[in-house]
PDB file of N, CA, C and O in Angstrom, chain B, residues numbered from 101:
ATOM      1  N   UNK B 101      -9.866 -17.186  -3.086  1.00  0.00           N
ATOM      2  CA  UNK B 101      -9.369 -15.883  -2.666  1.00  0.00           C
ATOM      3  C   UNK B 101      -8.526 -15.306  -3.802  1.00  0.00           C
ATOM      4  O   UNK B 101      -7.594 -15.943  -4.291  1.00  0.00           O
ATOM      5  N   UNK B 102      -8.874 -14.091  -4.206  1.00  0.00           N
ATOM      6  CA  UNK B 102      -8.166 -13.440  -5.301  1.00  0.00           C
ATOM      7  C   UNK B 102      -6.828 -12.864  -4.858  1.00  0.00           C
ATOM      8  O   UNK B 102      -6.501 -12.833  -3.671  1.00  0.00           O
ATOM      9  N   UNK B 103      -6.067 -12.411  -5.845  1.00  0.00           N
ATOM     10  CA  UNK B 103      -4.731 -11.879  -5.574  1.00  0.00           C
ATOM     11  C   UNK B 103      -4.774 -10.671  -4.630  1.00  0.00           C
ATOM     12  O   UNK B 103      -3.948 -10.563  -3.724  1.00  0.00           O
ATOM     13  N   UNK B 104      -5.741  -9.761  -4.842  1.00  0.00           N
ATOM     14  CA  UNK B 104      -5.810  -8.582  -3.983  1.00  0.00           C
ATOM     15  C   UNK B 104      -6.122  -8.977  -2.550  1.00  0.00           C
ATOM     16  O   UNK B 104      -5.594  -8.377  -1.614  1.00  0.00           O
ATOM     17  N   UNK B 105      -6.981  -9.987  -2.366  1.00  0.00           N
ATOM     18  CA  UNK B 105      -7.307 -10.456  -1.018  1.00  0.00           C
ATOM     19  C   UNK B 105      -6.096 -11.112  -0.354  1.00  0.00           C
ATOM     20  O   UNK B 105      -5.884 -10.958   0.849  1.00  0.00           O
ATOM     21  N   UNK B 106      -5.309 -11.836  -1.132  1.00  0.00           N
ATOM     22  CA  UNK B 106      -4.105 -12.483  -0.589  1.00  0.00           C
ATOM     23  C   UNK B 106      -3.074 -11.451  -0.130  1.00  0.00           C
ATOM     24  O   UNK B 106      -2.465 -11.600   0.929  1.00  0.00           O
ATOM     25  N   UNK B 107      -2.886 -10.414  -0.928  1.00  0.00           N
ATOM     26  CA  UNK B 107      -1.916  -9.378  -0.549  1.00  0.00           C
ATOM     27  C   UNK B 107      -2.409  -8.609   0.677  1.00  0.00           C
ATOM     28  O   UNK B 107      -1.619  -8.275   1.560  1.00  0.00           O
ATOM     29  N   UNK B 108      -3.717  -8.325   0.734  1.00  0.00           N
ATOM     30  CA  UNK B 108      -4.274  -7.621   1.890  1.00  0.00           C
ATOM     31  C   UNK B 108      -4.115  -8.465   3.154  1.00  0.00           C
ATOM     32  O   UNK B 108      -3.758  -7.945   4.210  1.00  0.00           O
ATOM     33  N   UNK B 109      -4.378  -9.759   3.044  1.00  0.00           N
ATOM     34  CA  UNK B 109      -4.221 -10.666   4.186  1.00  0.00           C
ATOM     35  C   UNK B 109      -2.752 -10.711   4.626  1.00  0.00           C
ATOM     36  O   UNK B 109      -2.457 -10.657   5.819  1.00  0.00           O
ATOM     37  N   UNK B 110      -1.847 -10.809   3.668  1.00  0.00           N
ATOM     38  CA  UNK B 110      -0.416 -10.832   3.983  1.00  0.00           C
ATOM     39  C   UNK B 110       0.007  -9.525   4.661  1.00  0.00           C
ATOM     40  O   UNK B 110       0.789  -9.548   5.612  1.00  0.00           O
ATOM     41  N   UNK B 111      -0.497  -8.405   4.187  1.00  0.00           N
ATOM     42  CA  UNK B 111      -0.161  -7.104   4.771  1.00  0.00           C
ATOM     43  C   UNK B 111      -0.615  -7.032   6.225  1.00  0.00           C
ATOM     44  O   UNK B 111       0.088  -6.483   7.072  1.00  0.00           O
ATOM     45  N   UNK B 112      -1.781  -7.581   6.509  1.00  0.00           N
ATOM     46  CA  UNK B 112      -2.318  -7.533   7.864  1.00  0.00           C
ATOM     47  C   UNK B 112      -1.640  -8.533   8.795  1.00  0.00           C
ATOM     48  O   UNK B 112      -1.367  -8.220   9.953  1.00  0.00           O
ATOM     49  N   UNK B 113      -1.369  -9.730   8.292  1.00  0.00           N
ATOM     50  CA  UNK B 113      -0.857 -10.808   9.145  1.00  0.00           C
ATOM     51  C   UNK B 113       0.659 -10.857   9.217  1.00  0.00           C
ATOM     52  O   UNK B 113       1.213 -11.303  10.221  1.00  0.00           O
ATOM     53  N   UNK B 114       1.331 -10.410   8.180  1.00  0.00           N
ATOM     54  CA  UNK B 114       2.785 -10.516   8.129  1.00  0.00           C
ATOM     55  C   UNK B 114       3.384  -9.306   7.411  1.00  0.00           C
ATOM     56  O   UNK B 114       4.013  -9.460   6.364  1.00  0.00           O
ATOM     57  N   UNK B 115       3.195  -8.105   7.963  1.00  0.00           N
ATOM     58  CA  UNK B 115       3.639  -6.902   7.246  1.00  0.00           C
ATOM     59  C   UNK B 115       5.144  -6.839   6.998  1.00  0.00           C
ATOM     60  O   UNK B 115       5.582  -6.207   6.037  1.00  0.00           O
ATOM     61  N   UNK B 116       5.933  -7.478   7.839  1.00  0.00           N
ATOM     62  CA  UNK B 116       7.392  -7.437   7.657  1.00  0.00           C
ATOM     63  C   UNK B 116       7.827  -8.196   6.408  1.00  0.00           C
ATOM     64  O   UNK B 116       8.942  -8.003   5.923  1.00  0.00           O
ATOM     65  N   UNK B 117       6.959  -9.052   5.888  1.00  0.00           N
ATOM     66  CA  UNK B 117       7.298  -9.831   4.700  1.00  0.00           C
ATOM     67  C   UNK B 117       6.710  -9.249   3.417  1.00  0.00           C
ATOM     68  O   UNK B 117       6.860  -9.838   2.346  1.00  0.00           O
ATOM     69  N   UNK B 118       6.047  -8.106   3.514  1.00  0.00           N
ATOM     70  CA  UNK B 118       5.439  -7.495   2.334  1.00  0.00           C
ATOM     71  C   UNK B 118       6.508  -6.756   1.525  1.00  0.00           C
ATOM     72  O   UNK B 118       7.297  -5.987   2.075  1.00  0.00           O
ATOM     73  N   UNK B 119       6.523  -6.997   0.234  1.00  0.00           N
ATOM     74  CA  UNK B 119       7.492  -6.304  -0.609  1.00  0.00           C
ATOM     75  C   UNK B 119       6.973  -4.908  -0.960  1.00  0.00           C
ATOM     76  O   UNK B 119       5.785  -4.616  -0.830  1.00  0.00           O
ATOM     77  N   UNK B 120       7.880  -4.073  -1.400  1.00  0.00           N
ATOM     78  CA  UNK B 120       7.503  -2.724  -1.827  1.00  0.00           C
ATOM     79  C   UNK B 120       6.527  -2.792  -2.997  1.00  0.00           C
ATOM     80  O   UNK B 120       5.555  -2.038  -3.041  1.00  0.00           O
ATOM     81  N   UNK B 121       6.782  -3.689  -3.939  1.00  0.00           N
ATOM     82  CA  UNK B 121       5.888  -3.830  -5.095  1.00  0.00           C
ATOM     83  C   UNK B 121       4.499  -4.296  -4.674  1.00  0.00           C
ATOM     84  O   UNK B 121       3.500  -3.866  -5.251  1.00  0.00           O
ATOM     85  N   UNK B 122       4.428  -5.177  -3.665  1.00  0.00           N
ATOM     86  CA  UNK B 122       3.127  -5.630  -3.170  1.00  0.00           C
ATOM     87  C   UNK B 122       2.376  -4.475  -2.494  1.00  0.00           C
ATOM     88  O   UNK B 122       1.158  -4.362  -2.636  1.00  0.00           O
ATOM     89  N   UNK B 123       3.099  -3.621  -1.761  1.00  0.00           N
ATOM     90  CA  UNK B 123       2.479  -2.451  -1.135  1.00  0.00           C
ATOM     91  C   UNK B 123       1.858  -1.552  -2.206  1.00  0.00           C
ATOM     92  O   UNK B 123       0.716  -1.114  -2.073  1.00  0.00           O
ATOM     93  N   UNK B 124       2.608  -1.288  -3.250  1.00  0.00           N
ATOM     94  CA  UNK B 124       2.103  -0.439  -4.343  1.00  0.00           C
ATOM     95  C   UNK B 124       0.912  -1.094  -5.031  1.00  0.00           C
ATOM     96  O   UNK B 124      -0.057  -0.414  -5.371  1.00  0.00           O
ATOM     97  N   UNK B 125       0.974  -2.401  -5.238  1.00  0.00           N
ATOM     98  CA  UNK B 125      -0.147  -3.126  -5.854  1.00  0.00           C
ATOM     99  C   UNK B 125      -1.382  -3.064  -4.964  1.00  0.00           C
ATOM    100  O   UNK B 125      -2.494  -2.863  -5.453  1.00  0.00           O
ATOM    101  N   UNK B 126      -1.188  -3.238  -3.655  1.00  0.00           N
ATOM    102  CA  UNK B 126      -2.311  -3.181  -2.720  1.00  0.00           C
ATOM    103  C   UNK B 126      -2.983  -1.814  -2.761  1.00  0.00           C
ATOM    104  O   UNK B 126      -4.210  -1.724  -2.742  1.00  0.00           O
ATOM    105  N   UNK B 127      -2.193  -0.761  -2.816  1.00  0.00           N
ATOM    106  CA  UNK B 127      -2.751   0.592  -2.910  1.00  0.00           C
ATOM    107  C   UNK B 127      -3.604   0.719  -4.174  1.00  0.00           C
ATOM    108  O   UNK B 127      -4.695   1.288  -4.132  1.00  0.00           O
ATOM    109  N   UNK B 128      -3.121   0.200  -5.271  1.00  0.00           N
ATOM    110  CA  UNK B 128      -3.865   0.275  -6.529  1.00  0.00           C
ATOM    111  C   UNK B 128      -5.117  -0.594  -6.488  1.00  0.00           C
ATOM    112  O   UNK B 128      -6.158  -0.194  -7.008  1.00  0.00           O
ATOM    113  N   UNK B 129      -5.036  -1.782  -5.877  1.00  0.00           N
ATOM    114  CA  UNK B 129      -6.218  -2.641  -5.730  1.00  0.00           C
ATOM    115  C   UNK B 129      -7.290  -1.936  -4.904  1.00  0.00           C
ATOM    116  O   UNK B 129      -8.484  -2.137  -5.126  1.00  0.00           O
ATOM    117  N   UNK B 130      -6.858  -1.108  -3.950  1.00  0.00           N
ATOM    118  CA  UNK B 130      -7.793  -0.392  -3.073  1.00  0.00           C
ATOM    119  C   UNK B 130      -8.346   0.868  -3.732  1.00  0.00           C
ATOM    120  O   UNK B 130      -9.157   1.575  -3.134  1.00  0.00           O
ATOM    121  N   UNK B 131      -7.919   1.150  -4.944  1.00  0.00           N
ATOM    122  CA  UNK B 131      -8.462   2.286  -5.685  1.00  0.00           C
ATOM    123  C   UNK B 131      -7.582   3.519  -5.717  1.00  0.00           C
ATOM    124  O   UNK B 131      -7.978   4.551  -6.260  1.00  0.00           O
ATOM    125  N   UNK B 132      -6.379   3.425  -5.134  1.00  0.00           N
ATOM    126  CA  UNK B 132      -5.451   4.551  -5.202  1.00  0.00           C
ATOM    127  C   UNK B 132      -4.858   4.615  -6.607  1.00  0.00           C
ATOM    128  O   UNK B 132      -4.613   3.591  -7.244  1.00  0.00           O
ATOM    129  N   UNK B 133      -4.639   5.821  -7.064  1.00  0.00           N
ATOM    130  CA  UNK B 133      -4.058   6.034  -8.386  1.00  0.00           C
ATOM    131  C   UNK B 133      -2.627   6.517  -8.233  1.00  0.00           C
ATOM    132  O   UNK B 133      -2.340   7.414  -7.440  1.00  0.00           O
ATOM    133  N   UNK B 134      -1.740   5.915  -8.997  1.00  0.00           N
ATOM    134  CA  UNK B 134      -0.351   6.359  -9.014  1.00  0.00           C
ATOM    135  C   UNK B 134      -0.312   7.740  -9.655  1.00  0.00           C
ATOM    136  O   UNK B 134      -0.816   7.930 -10.762  1.00  0.00           O
ATOM    137  N   UNK B 135       0.287   8.702  -8.957  1.00  0.00           N
ATOM    138  CA  UNK B 135       0.343  10.077  -9.464  1.00  0.00           C
ATOM    139  C   UNK B 135       1.691  10.389 -10.101  1.00  0.00           C
ATOM    140  O   UNK B 135       1.757  10.813 -11.254  1.00  0.00           O
ATOM    141  N   UNK B 136       2.748  10.179  -9.354  1.00  0.00           N
ATOM    142  CA  UNK B 136       4.076  10.434  -9.909  1.00  0.00           C
ATOM    143  C   UNK B 136       5.134   9.785  -9.024  1.00  0.00           C
ATOM    144  O   UNK B 136       4.843   9.249  -7.954  1.00  0.00           O
ATOM    145  N   UNK B 137       6.355   9.851  -9.502  1.00  0.00           N
ATOM    146  CA  UNK B 137       7.482   9.277  -8.780  1.00  0.00           C
ATOM    147  C   UNK B 137       8.619  10.286  -8.799  1.00  0.00           C
ATOM    148  O   UNK B 137       8.917  10.898  -9.824  1.00  0.00           O
ATOM    149  N   UNK B 138       9.243  10.442  -7.641  1.00  0.00           N
ATOM    150  CA  UNK B 138      10.414  11.296  -7.518  1.00  0.00           C
ATOM    151  C   UNK B 138      11.494  10.478  -6.828  1.00  0.00           C
ATOM    152  O   UNK B 138      11.435  10.245  -5.621  1.00  0.00           O
ATOM    153  N   UNK B 139      12.473  10.048  -7.597  1.00  0.00           N
ATOM    154  CA  UNK B 139      13.476   9.134  -7.046  1.00  0.00           C
ATOM    155  C   UNK B 139      12.814   7.809  -6.707  1.00  0.00           C
ATOM    156  O   UNK B 139      12.160   7.202  -7.555  1.00  0.00           O
ATOM    157  N   UNK B 140      12.982   7.360  -5.467  1.00  0.00           N
ATOM    158  CA  UNK B 140      12.367   6.105  -5.046  1.00  0.00           C
ATOM    159  C   UNK B 140      10.979   6.315  -4.447  1.00  0.00           C
ATOM    160  O   UNK B 140      10.313   5.341  -4.096  1.00  0.00           O
ATOM    161  N   UNK B 141      10.530   7.561  -4.324  1.00  0.00           N
ATOM    162  CA  UNK B 141       9.234   7.878  -3.723  1.00  0.00           C
ATOM    163  C   UNK B 141       8.121   7.770  -4.756  1.00  0.00           C
ATOM    164  O   UNK B 141       8.194   8.367  -5.830  1.00  0.00           O
ATOM    165  N   UNK B 142       7.091   7.001  -4.418  1.00  0.00           N
ATOM    166  CA  UNK B 142       5.921   6.872  -5.280  1.00  0.00           C
ATOM    167  C   UNK B 142       4.738   7.517  -4.565  1.00  0.00           C
ATOM    168  O   UNK B 142       4.495   7.251  -3.388  1.00  0.00           O
ATOM    169  N   UNK B 143       4.020   8.350  -5.271  1.00  0.00           N
ATOM    170  CA  UNK B 143       2.907   9.105  -4.712  1.00  0.00           C
ATOM    171  C   UNK B 143       1.586   8.518  -5.234  1.00  0.00           C
ATOM    172  O   UNK B 143       1.422   8.288  -6.432  1.00  0.00           O
ATOM    173  N   UNK B 144       0.651   8.281  -4.302  1.00  0.00           N
ATOM    174  CA  UNK B 144      -0.660   7.728  -4.637  1.00  0.00           C
ATOM    175  C   UNK B 144      -1.755   8.618  -4.069  1.00  0.00           C
ATOM    176  O   UNK B 144      -1.609   9.188  -2.988  1.00  0.00           O
ATOM    177  N   UNK B 145      -2.862   8.731  -4.815  1.00  0.00           N
ATOM    178  CA  UNK B 145      -4.016   9.529  -4.403  1.00  0.00           C
ATOM    179  C   UNK B 145      -5.272   8.725  -4.671  1.00  0.00           C
ATOM    180  O   UNK B 145      -5.359   8.010  -5.670  1.00  0.00           O
ATOM    181  N   UNK B 146      -6.244   8.841  -3.779  1.00  0.00           N
ATOM    182  CA  UNK B 146      -7.533   8.157  -3.930  1.00  0.00           C
ATOM    183  C   UNK B 146      -8.629   9.215  -4.043  1.00  0.00           C
ATOM    184  O   UNK B 146      -8.608  10.194  -3.297  1.00  0.00           O
ATOM    185  N   UNK B 147      -9.583   9.042  -4.956  1.00  0.00           N
ATOM    186  CA  UNK B 147     -10.618  10.061  -5.121  1.00  0.00           C
ATOM    187  C   UNK B 147     -11.492  10.270  -3.880  1.00  0.00           C
ATOM    188  O   UNK B 147     -12.030  11.361  -3.687  1.00  0.00           O
ATOM    189  N   UNK B 148     -11.642   9.240  -3.037  1.00  0.00           N
ATOM    190  CA  UNK B 148     -12.507   9.354  -1.854  1.00  0.00           C
ATOM    191  C   UNK B 148     -11.728   9.649  -0.572  1.00  0.00           C
ATOM    192  O   UNK B 148     -12.327   9.876   0.480  1.00  0.00           O
ATOM    193  N   UNK B 149     -10.410   9.646  -0.654  1.00  0.00           N
ATOM    194  CA  UNK B 149      -9.568   9.848   0.532  1.00  0.00           C
ATOM    195  C   UNK B 149      -8.762  11.121   0.324  1.00  0.00           C
ATOM    196  O   UNK B 149      -8.099  11.276  -0.702  1.00  0.00           O
ATOM    197  N   UNK B 150      -8.814  12.021   1.277  1.00  0.00           N
ATOM    198  CA  UNK B 150      -8.100  13.294   1.122  1.00  0.00           C
ATOM    199  C   UNK B 150      -6.596  13.163   1.326  1.00  0.00           C
ATOM    200  O   UNK B 150      -5.831  14.019   0.882  1.00  0.00           O
ATOM    201  N   UNK B 151      -6.172  12.097   1.996  1.00  0.00           N
ATOM    202  CA  UNK B 151      -4.765  11.914   2.306  1.00  0.00           C
ATOM    203  C   UNK B 151      -4.007  11.387   1.085  1.00  0.00           C
ATOM    204  O   UNK B 151      -4.462  10.463   0.411  1.00  0.00           O
ATOM    205  N   UNK B 152      -2.858  11.980   0.813  1.00  0.00           N
ATOM    206  CA  UNK B 152      -1.965  11.500  -0.241  1.00  0.00           C
ATOM    207  C   UNK B 152      -0.961  10.556   0.413  1.00  0.00           C
ATOM    208  O   UNK B 152      -0.418  10.856   1.477  1.00  0.00           O
ATOM    209  N   UNK B 153      -0.719   9.419  -0.225  1.00  0.00           N
ATOM    210  CA  UNK B 153       0.232   8.455   0.318  1.00  0.00           C
ATOM    211  C   UNK B 153       1.548   8.538  -0.442  1.00  0.00           C
ATOM    212  O   UNK B 153       1.569   8.611  -1.671  1.00  0.00           O
ATOM    213  N   UNK B 154       2.624   8.526   0.295  1.00  0.00           N
ATOM    214  CA  UNK B 154       3.976   8.616  -0.245  1.00  0.00           C
ATOM    215  C   UNK B 154       4.727   7.381   0.217  1.00  0.00           C
ATOM    216  O   UNK B 154       5.025   7.246   1.404  1.00  0.00           O
ATOM    217  N   UNK B 155       5.035   6.484  -0.698  1.00  0.00           N
ATOM    218  CA  UNK B 155       5.729   5.240  -0.359  1.00  0.00           C
ATOM    219  C   UNK B 155       7.163   5.280  -0.871  1.00  0.00           C
ATOM    220  O   UNK B 155       7.438   5.813  -1.946  1.00  0.00           O
ATOM    221  N   UNK B 156       8.063   4.713  -0.093  1.00  0.00           N
ATOM    222  CA  UNK B 156       9.428   4.477  -0.553  1.00  0.00           C
ATOM    223  C   UNK B 156       9.915   3.181   0.081  1.00  0.00           C
ATOM    224  O   UNK B 156       9.496   2.836   1.185  1.00  0.00           O
ATOM    225  N   UNK B 157      10.797   2.460  -0.608  1.00  0.00           N
ATOM    226  CA  UNK B 157      11.276   1.184  -0.073  1.00  0.00           C
ATOM    227  C   UNK B 157      12.125   1.379   1.184  1.00  0.00           C
ATOM    228  O   UNK B 157      12.652   2.460   1.448  1.00  0.00           O
ATOM    229  N   UNK B 158      12.233   0.299   1.941  1.00  0.00           N
ATOM    230  CA  UNK B 158      13.065   0.293   3.140  1.00  0.00           C
ATOM    231  C   UNK B 158      14.528   0.544   2.762  1.00  0.00           C
ATOM    232  O   UNK B 158      14.997   0.066   1.729  1.00  0.00           O
ATOM    233  N   UNK B 159      15.237   1.288   3.596  1.00  0.00           N
ATOM    234  CA  UNK B 159      16.634   1.627   3.287  1.00  0.00           C
ATOM    235  C   UNK B 159      17.550   0.403   3.337  1.00  0.00           C
ATOM    236  O   UNK B 159      18.471   0.285   2.529  1.00  0.00           O
ATOM    237  N   UNK B 160      17.302  -0.504   4.279  1.00  0.00           N
ATOM    238  CA  UNK B 160      18.175  -1.679   4.443  1.00  0.00           C
ATOM    239  C   UNK B 160      17.935  -2.740   3.374  1.00  0.00           C
ATOM    240  O   UNK B 160      18.873  -3.380   2.898  1.00  0.00           O
ATOM    241  N   UNK B 161      16.666  -2.918   3.002  1.00  0.00           N
ATOM    242  CA  UNK B 161      16.316  -3.922   2.000  1.00  0.00           C
ATOM    243  C   UNK B 161      15.351  -3.264   1.015  1.00  0.00           C
ATOM    244  O   UNK B 161      14.154  -3.158   1.280  1.00  0.00           O
ATOM    245  N   UNK B 162      15.878  -2.831  -0.106  1.00  0.00           N
ATOM    246  CA  UNK B 162      15.108  -2.056  -1.091  1.00  0.00           C
ATOM    247  C   UNK B 162      13.888  -2.807  -1.632  1.00  0.00           C
ATOM    248  O   UNK B 162      12.975  -2.185  -2.175  1.00  0.00           O
ATOM    249  N   UNK B 163      13.861  -4.133  -1.492  1.00  0.00           N
ATOM    250  CA  UNK B 163      12.716  -4.879  -1.995  1.00  0.00           C
ATOM    251  C   UNK B 163      11.552  -4.869  -1.006  1.00  0.00           C
ATOM    252  O   UNK B 163      10.433  -5.221  -1.379  1.00  0.00           O
ATOM    253  N   UNK B 164      11.792  -4.474   0.244  1.00  0.00           N
ATOM    254  CA  UNK B 164      10.767  -4.497   1.288  1.00  0.00           C
ATOM    255  C   UNK B 164      10.092  -3.140   1.445  1.00  0.00           C
ATOM    256  O   UNK B 164      10.680  -2.093   1.176  1.00  0.00           O
ATOM    257  N   UNK B 165       8.841  -3.190   1.889  1.00  0.00           N
ATOM    258  CA  UNK B 165       8.086  -1.979   2.196  1.00  0.00           C
ATOM    259  C   UNK B 165       8.361  -1.579   3.644  1.00  0.00           C
ATOM    260  O   UNK B 165       8.724  -2.408   4.478  1.00  0.00           O
ATOM    261  N   UNK B 166       8.181  -0.294   3.918  1.00  0.00           N
ATOM    262  CA  UNK B 166       8.347   0.194   5.284  1.00  0.00           C
ATOM    263  C   UNK B 166       7.099  -0.171   6.093  1.00  0.00           C
ATOM    264  O   UNK B 166       5.968   0.010   5.643  1.00  0.00           O
ATOM    265  N   UNK B 167       7.341  -0.691   7.302  1.00  0.00           N
ATOM    266  CA  UNK B 167       6.261  -1.207   8.142  1.00  0.00           C
ATOM    267  C   UNK B 167       5.209  -0.139   8.446  1.00  0.00           C
ATOM    268  O   UNK B 167       4.013  -0.423   8.392  1.00  0.00           O
ATOM    269  N   UNK B 168       5.633   1.069   8.762  1.00  0.00           N
ATOM    270  CA  UNK B 168       4.659   2.100   9.127  1.00  0.00           C
ATOM    271  C   UNK B 168       3.792   2.489   7.924  1.00  0.00           C
ATOM    272  O   UNK B 168       2.637   2.873   8.103  1.00  0.00           O
ATOM    273  N   UNK B 169       4.325   2.397   6.717  1.00  0.00           N
ATOM    274  CA  UNK B 169       3.542   2.721   5.531  1.00  0.00           C
ATOM    275  C   UNK B 169       2.499   1.636   5.255  1.00  0.00           C
ATOM    276  O   UNK B 169       1.395   1.926   4.793  1.00  0.00           O
ATOM    277  N   UNK B 170       2.860   0.388   5.542  1.00  0.00           N
ATOM    278  CA  UNK B 170       1.906  -0.723   5.401  1.00  0.00           C
ATOM    279  C   UNK B 170       0.745  -0.519   6.366  1.00  0.00           C
ATOM    280  O   UNK B 170      -0.419  -0.630   5.983  1.00  0.00           O
ATOM    281  N   UNK B 171       1.072  -0.219   7.623  1.00  0.00           N
ATOM    282  CA  UNK B 171       0.032  -0.009   8.638  1.00  0.00           C
ATOM    283  C   UNK B 171      -0.852   1.183   8.280  1.00  0.00           C
ATOM    284  O   UNK B 171      -2.064   1.145   8.487  1.00  0.00           O
ATOM    285  N   UNK B 172      -0.246   2.237   7.746  1.00  0.00           N
ATOM    286  CA  UNK B 172      -0.991   3.420   7.334  1.00  0.00           C
ATOM    287  C   UNK B 172      -1.994   3.058   6.233  1.00  0.00           C
ATOM    288  O   UNK B 172      -3.153   3.469   6.284  1.00  0.00           O
ATOM    289  N   UNK B 173      -1.547   2.296   5.252  1.00  0.00           N
ATOM    290  CA  UNK B 173      -2.431   1.902   4.150  1.00  0.00           C
ATOM    291  C   UNK B 173      -3.545   0.986   4.657  1.00  0.00           C
ATOM    292  O   UNK B 173      -4.700   1.166   4.271  1.00  0.00           O
ATOM    293  N   UNK B 174      -3.234   0.023   5.499  1.00  0.00           N
ATOM    294  CA  UNK B 174      -4.253  -0.882   6.044  1.00  0.00           C
ATOM    295  C   UNK B 174      -5.325  -0.095   6.790  1.00  0.00           C
ATOM    296  O   UNK B 174      -6.519  -0.349   6.627  1.00  0.00           O
ATOM    297  N   UNK B 175      -4.895   0.858   7.608  1.00  0.00           N
ATOM    298  CA  UNK B 175      -5.845   1.678   8.369  1.00  0.00           C
ATOM    299  C   UNK B 175      -6.788   2.429   7.439  1.00  0.00           C
ATOM    300  O   UNK B 175      -7.996   2.462   7.671  1.00  0.00           O
ATOM    301  N   UNK B 176      -6.243   3.029   6.392  1.00  0.00           N
ATOM    302  CA  UNK B 176      -7.076   3.775   5.437  1.00  0.00           C
ATOM    303  C   UNK B 176      -8.025   2.825   4.706  1.00  0.00           C
ATOM    304  O   UNK B 176      -9.201   3.143   4.528  1.00  0.00           O
ATOM    305  N   UNK B 177      -7.531   1.674   4.287  1.00  0.00           N
ATOM    306  CA  UNK B 177      -8.380   0.693   3.592  1.00  0.00           C
ATOM    307  C   UNK B 177      -9.547   0.284   4.482  1.00  0.00           C
ATOM    308  O   UNK B 177     -10.688   0.211   4.026  1.00  0.00           O
ATOM    309  N   UNK B 178      -9.259   0.019   5.746  1.00  0.00           N
ATOM    310  CA  UNK B 178     -10.318  -0.414   6.662  1.00  0.00           C
ATOM    311  C   UNK B 178     -11.263   0.739   7.024  1.00  0.00           C
ATOM    312  O   UNK B 178     -12.477   0.544   7.070  1.00  0.00           O
ATOM    313  N   UNK B 179     -10.729   1.922   7.279  1.00  0.00           N
ATOM    314  CA  UNK B 179     -11.559   3.065   7.649  1.00  0.00           C
ATOM    315  C   UNK B 179     -12.522   3.475   6.532  1.00  0.00           C
ATOM    316  O   UNK B 179     -13.639   3.914   6.805  1.00  0.00           O
ATOM    317  N   UNK B 180     -12.094   3.335   5.290  1.00  0.00           N
ATOM    318  CA  UNK B 180     -12.916   3.737   4.154  1.00  0.00           C
ATOM    319  C   UNK B 180     -13.548   2.539   3.423  1.00  0.00           C
ATOM    320  O   UNK B 180     -14.194   2.719   2.390  1.00  0.00           O
ATOM    321  N   UNK B 181     -13.365   1.325   3.951  1.00  0.00           N
ATOM    322  CA  UNK B 181     -13.920   0.107   3.341  1.00  0.00           C
ATOM    323  C   UNK B 181     -13.568   0.010   1.862  1.00  0.00           C
ATOM    324  O   UNK B 181     -14.440  -0.196   1.018  1.00  0.00           O
ATOM    325  N   UNK B 182     -12.298   0.159   1.560  1.00  0.00           N
ATOM    326  CA  UNK B 182     -11.861   0.207   0.155  1.00  0.00           C
ATOM    327  C   UNK B 182     -11.686  -1.159  -0.502  1.00  0.00           C
ATOM    328  O   UNK B 182     -11.571  -1.231  -1.726  1.00  0.00           O
ATOM    329  N   UNK B 183     -11.661  -2.236   0.265  1.00  0.00           N
ATOM    330  CA  UNK B 183     -11.456  -3.552  -0.347  1.00  0.00           C
ATOM    331  C   UNK B 183     -12.787  -4.299  -0.539  1.00  0.00           C
ATOM    332  O   UNK B 183     -12.779  -5.477  -0.896  1.00  0.00           O
ATOM    333  N   UNK B 184     -13.890  -3.654  -0.313  1.00  0.00           N
ATOM    334  CA  UNK B 184     -15.195  -4.293  -0.507  1.00  0.00           C
ATOM    335  C   UNK B 184     -15.525  -4.329  -1.985  1.00  0.00           C
ATOM    336  O   UNK B 184     -15.219  -3.404  -2.737  1.00  0.00           O
ATOM    337  N   UNK B 185     -16.155  -5.420  -2.378  1.00  0.00           N
ATOM    338  CA  UNK B 185     -16.632  -5.494  -3.753  1.00  0.00           C
ATOM    339  C   UNK B 185     -15.674  -5.982  -4.696  1.00  0.00           C
ATOM    340  O   UNK B 185     -15.975  -6.084  -5.885  1.00  0.00           O
TER     341      UNK B 185
END
């Protein structure tokens, strides 16, 4: 199992333990391109997905990703089959 598969599995099975950096890496593994950053907000866009994703770390623990953003990314990955291949 490759690194991208491990992070995707962790995101699905244990989203509360996913770090902000892992969330950003997962988005990039799924084909999202980093567009820009404003403060702590990182913006990602995918050529096949019309939705723009805006990620920022959790307020209480800056190293952690926000749970709803993880779920949002997982849903898009699964709906568009972005982790295939």
